[in-house]
C-alpha positions in Angstrom: -8.6 21.3 182.1 -5.8 23.7 183.0 -3.8 22.5 180.1 -6.6 23.1 177.6 -7.2 26.5 179.0 -3.5 27.4 178.8 -3.4 26.2 175.2 -6.5 28.2 174.3 -5.1 31.3 175.9 -1.7 30.7 174.2 -3.5 30.4 170.8 -5.4 33.6 171.5 -2.2 35.4 172.4 -0.4 34.1 169.3 -3.4 35.1 167.1 -3.4 38.7 168.6 0.4 38.9 168.1 0.2 37.9 164.5 -2.8 40.1 163.9 -1.0 43.2 165.1 2.3 42.1 163.4 0.4 41.7 160.1 -1.3 45.1 160.6 2.1 46.7 161.3 3.6 45.1 158.1 0.6 46.3 156.1 1.1 49.8 157.5 4.8 49.8 156.7 4.1 48.5 153.1 1.5 51.3 152.6 3.9 54.0 153.7 6.7 52.6 151.4 4.2 52.5 148.5 3.2 56.1 149.2 6.8 57.2 149.2 7.6 55.3 146.0 4.5 56.8 144.3 5.5 60.3 145.3 9.0 59.7 144.0 7.7 58.2 140.8 5.4 61.2 140.2 8.2 63.7 140.9 10.6 61.8 138.5 7.8 61.7 135.8 7.3 65.5 136.2 11.0 66.1 135.9 11.2 63.8 132.8 8.3 65.7 131.2 10.0 69.1 131.9 13.3 67.7 130.4 11.5 66.5 127.3 9.9 69.9 126.8 13.3 71.6 127.3 15.0 69.1 124.9 12.4 69.8 122.3 12.9 73.5 122.7 16.6 73.2 122.5 16.5 71.2 119.2 13.9 73.4 117.6 15.0 75.3 114.5 14.1 78.6 116.0 16.5 78.1 119.0 19.3 76.8 116.8 18.9 79.7 114.4 19.0 82.2 117.4 22.3 80.6 118.5 24.1 80.7 115.2 24.9 84.5 115.3 26.1 84.2 118.8 28.4 81.3 118.1 29.6 82.5 114.8 30.5 85.9 116.3 33.4 84.1 118.0 34.8 83.1 114.6 33.8 85.8 112.2 35.3 89.3 112.7 32.9 92.1 113.4 34.5 94.3 110.7 34.3 92.5 107.4 35.4 95.4 105.2 39.1 95.0 105.9 39.2 91.2 105.7 39.3 90.2 102.1 40.5 86.9 100.6 41.6 86.8 97.0 42.5 83.6 95.3 43.8 84.1 91.8 43.5 81.1 89.5 46.4 80.6 87.2 45.9 81.9 83.6 46.4 79.5 80.7 49.8 81.1 79.7 51.1 80.7 83.3 52.3 77.6 84.9 49.5 75.3 86.2 50.9 75.2 89.8 51.1 79.0 90.5 48.4 80.8 92.3 48.2 83.7 94.8 46.4 83.7 98.2 46.2 87.1 99.9 46.1 87.2 103.7 42.8 87.8 105.5 44.0 91.1 107.0 45.0 92.7 103.6 42.6 95.3 102.5 41.3 95.3 98.9 43.6 98.0 97.6 46.7 96.3 99.0 45.6 93.0 97.6 45.3 94.4 94.1 48.7 96.1 94.3 50.2 92.9 95.7 48.9 90.8 92.9 50.1 93.3 90.2 53.6 93.4 91.6 54.1 89.7 91.7 
């Protein structure tokens, strides 16, 4: 009788142990799932914001607003003194001769330069 009582008590203790162990694992899994869900929602919000920002950046309005800023680095502010003249060869001249005037030559100098050559 003592043996049966010890076996029954042992089974009850094992049942209680596994019951609480299972509850603990369920609790840990729920906490991990909650953390993963919060992380997923945060990443999804960040992704949505980045998509909106990307769409704004590739919009025609944004690109057209950037063109003057970027081109100001390459184009001079004063365009009056920067004239390019390319003179095509006339039929009586040789085919391989032409004249390119430098960018910084004003219009009056370019005309006199062409006439003296």
